[in-house]
N, C-alpha and C positions, 0 to 999 in steps of 0.2 A: 598434563591433559586437564586437570582441574582448574588451572589458571586460564588456559586457552579457552575452556568453556565458559569460565565466568567472563573473561573478557569478551567474548562474543554477545553473550546475553546482556552485559552492561551496555556494549555499542548499540545493539537492537533496541534497547530501552531508550536510550538517549535519542536515536533516530526517530524512534515511535514518538516521543513526546514532542519533539521539534514539529512533526507533521501534524499531531492533533491540535497543535496550539494555532493552526490556521483555518480559515473558513473553507467551505467545500471547494470553491473555484480555484483558490489558492493553493489547497491540497492537491488537486488533481494536476494543476500545472507542475507543481514541484515533483510530483510523482512520475509526470510523463517527460522523462529525461530527453527523449529524442523528439518531443514536441510534434508527434504525428497525430495527435487528438486521441490516443488511446493509452492506457496502462496496461503493460505486460505483467506477468508472474513475475519476472526479473525486476522489472521496475516497482513492483508492489512490495518488494522485500526491504524497502525503506519504511514500510508499516507493518510490523510484525502481525498484528490482528488481521490485516488485509490480506497478507501472504498465507497466512495459516486457513482463510476462509475464501480465498480467491474463486475457487470452484463454484462456490454457493452464488457468487455474485455475478459470474459470467454467464447470464442467462441464455446467450445464444450458442454458447459453447465454442467459441472461435478463438480463445486463446488470449483474449484482451478485453478490457473493461472500456467501453464507451463512457462518455461523460455522464450519460442517463443512468447506467448500471452503477458507476462509482457515486452518483447522488443517492441511489437507492441504499447503498452500503452506508454511505455517511449519515443519512437521514435515521437509519436504524440503531446505530451505535451511539 
């Protein structure tokens, strides 16, 4: 159990570090796996901070972040 949890946390940290190393537009594009112009909560999972605060940044509460909503998040962190 501890090994599984540690592995999960390490993986999340490594993925988050990779995402934070990019600029806002590149980060958004990297998170938008299906390239539909939005980031869903599932897609946000690659950024642990965004995943934990997703509801805060989803201003219109439609379950996905637009480029504008993501830019607000990116500018605040």
